[in-house]
C-alpha positions in Angstrom: 74.9 -95.0 334.6 72.8 -96.7 331.9 74.0 -97.8 328.6 72.5 -96.0 325.5 72.2 -97.9 322.3 73.2 -95.9 319.2 70.2 -94.5 317.1 72.1 -94.1 313.8 72.8 -97.3 311.8 76.5 -98.2 311.1 77.9 -96.6 307.9 77.8 -98.5 304.8 80.7 -100.3 303.6 82.6 -98.7 300.8 81.3 -99.8 297.3 83.2 -102.6 295.5 82.2 -101.6 292.2 85.0 -100.3 289.8 83.2 -97.4 288.4 86.2 -96.6 285.9 85.7 -100.1 284.6 82.0 -99.8 284.2 82.4 -96.3 282.3 85.1 -98.0 280.2 82.9 -100.8 279.0 80.2 -98.4 278.4 82.5 -96.2 276.4 83.8 -99.0 274.3 80.3 -100.4 273.8 79.2 -96.9 272.4 82.1 -96.9 270.0 81.2 -100.3 268.6 77.7 -99.2 268.2 78.8 -95.9 266.5 81.2 -98.0 264.1 78.1 -100.0 262.9 76.3 -96.7 261.8 77.9 -95.8 258.5 77.1 -99.2 257.0 73.8 -99.2 258.4 72.9 -95.9 256.8 74.6 -96.9 253.6 72.5 -100.0 253.4 69.4 -98.0 254.1 70.1 -95.3 251.6 70.7 -97.8 249.0 67.4 -99.8 249.6 65.6 -96.6 249.4 67.0 -95.5 246.3 66.6 -98.8 244.7 62.7 -98.6 245.7 62.4 -95.2 244.1 62.0 -93.4 247.5 63.6 -89.9 247.6 63.0 -89.0 251.3 61.3 -90.3 254.4 59.7 -88.2 257.3 59.5 -89.6 260.6 57.3 -87.7 263.3 57.7 -88.2 267.0 56.0 -87.2 270.2 56.8 -87.9 273.7 55.9 -86.6 277.4 55.0 -87.9 280.7 57.6 -90.6 280.5 56.4 -92.3 277.3 57.2 -91.5 273.7 56.6 -93.0 270.4 57.0 -92.4 266.7 53.9 -90.9 265.3 54.2 -91.4 261.8 56.8 -92.5 259.0 55.9 -91.6 255.5 57.9 -92.3 252.2 58.0 -90.1 249.3 58.9 -90.3 245.6 59.3 -86.6 244.9 56.4 -84.9 246.2 54.4 -88.0 246.1 53.6 -90.1 249.0 54.5 -93.8 248.4 54.1 -97.1 250.2 57.3 -99.0 251.6 58.0 -102.0 249.6 58.3 -105.4 251.6 62.1 -105.2 251.0 64.3 -106.4 253.7 67.9 -105.2 254.2 70.5 -106.4 256.7 70.8 -104.1 259.7 73.7 -104.5 262.4 73.2 -104.1 266.0 74.6 -105.0 269.4 72.2 -106.5 272.0 72.8 -105.9 275.7 73.6 -109.4 276.7 75.9 -110.1 273.8 79.1 -108.2 272.9 78.9 -109.8 269.2 77.3 -108.1 266.1 73.9 -109.4 265.4 72.9 -109.1 261.8 69.0 -108.7 261.5 66.9 -108.8 258.4 64.5 -105.6 258.7 62.2 -104.0 256.4 63.2 -100.4 255.1 60.6 -99.0 257.1 61.8 -100.8 260.4 65.3 -99.5 260.0 64.3 -96.1 259.6 62.1 -96.3 262.8 65.1 -98.0 264.7 67.8 -95.3 263.6 65.2 -92.6 264.5 65.0 -94.0 268.0 68.7 -94.6 268.1 69.5 -90.9 267.2 66.8 -89.7 269.6 68.4 -91.7 272.4 72.0 -90.6 271.4 71.3 -86.8 271.1 68.5 -86.1 273.5 68.4 -89.1 275.9 65.3 -89.0 278.1 63.1 -86.9 275.2 60.1 -88.5 276.4 60.3 -87.7 280.0 58.4 -84.9 282.0 57.4 -82.2 279.6 58.9 -84.1 276.8 59.7 -83.1 273.1 58.5 -83.6 269.7 59.9 -83.2 266.2 60.8 -84.7 262.9 63.4 -86.5 261.0 63.9 -86.3 257.3 65.9 -89.2 255.8 67.0 -87.7 252.4 67.9 -90.6 250.1 69.4 -88.5 247.3 71.6 -86.5 249.5 72.2 -89.5 251.7 71.5 -87.5 255.0 69.3 -87.5 258.0 68.1 -84.1 259.4 66.6 -84.0 262.9 64.4 -81.1 264.0 63.9 -81.4 267.7 61.4 -79.4 269.9 62.0 -79.6 273.7 59.3 -78.9 276.0 59.7 -77.2 279.3 57.6 -75.7 282.0 59.0 -72.2 282.9 58.4 -70.1 285.9 59.3 -66.5 286.5 59.4 -64.8 289.8 58.8 -61.2 290.1 58.8 -59.5 293.6 57.6 -56.0 294.4 57.7 -53.9 297.6 55.6 -50.8 297.7 
């Protein structure tokens, strides 16, 4: 009788990663980021109002695994206006540091950052595959942010017939 060597590799050792702890840390980080949002919005709306900007529109488009903000336009009433060079404080967390980092960003940069954050939070992966497009409206007088989101997808319908 001859000896036969096994053809399958030995099974992998069980994972030593504590997934519950990873998810708990991620959840805690998400809560800390969410806690920064009200003050960031307040500083932004205060800055827009002080600059005489009534609302800002942000158009975005993405597909094929890339996406970007296409335009950011500020308005005073119905008139398009330029963003002032004013900078405001923006609180953020970085990936490698648990402490809050205060950044000085222009009003336009804060609008863009919040748009990307809201897209990521509400429609993560919006830029993948067929992608999505849409528009934000930052209404300084109402102090609200409205998102109209259009998701693209390829559809297929099968019809079968026997005659």
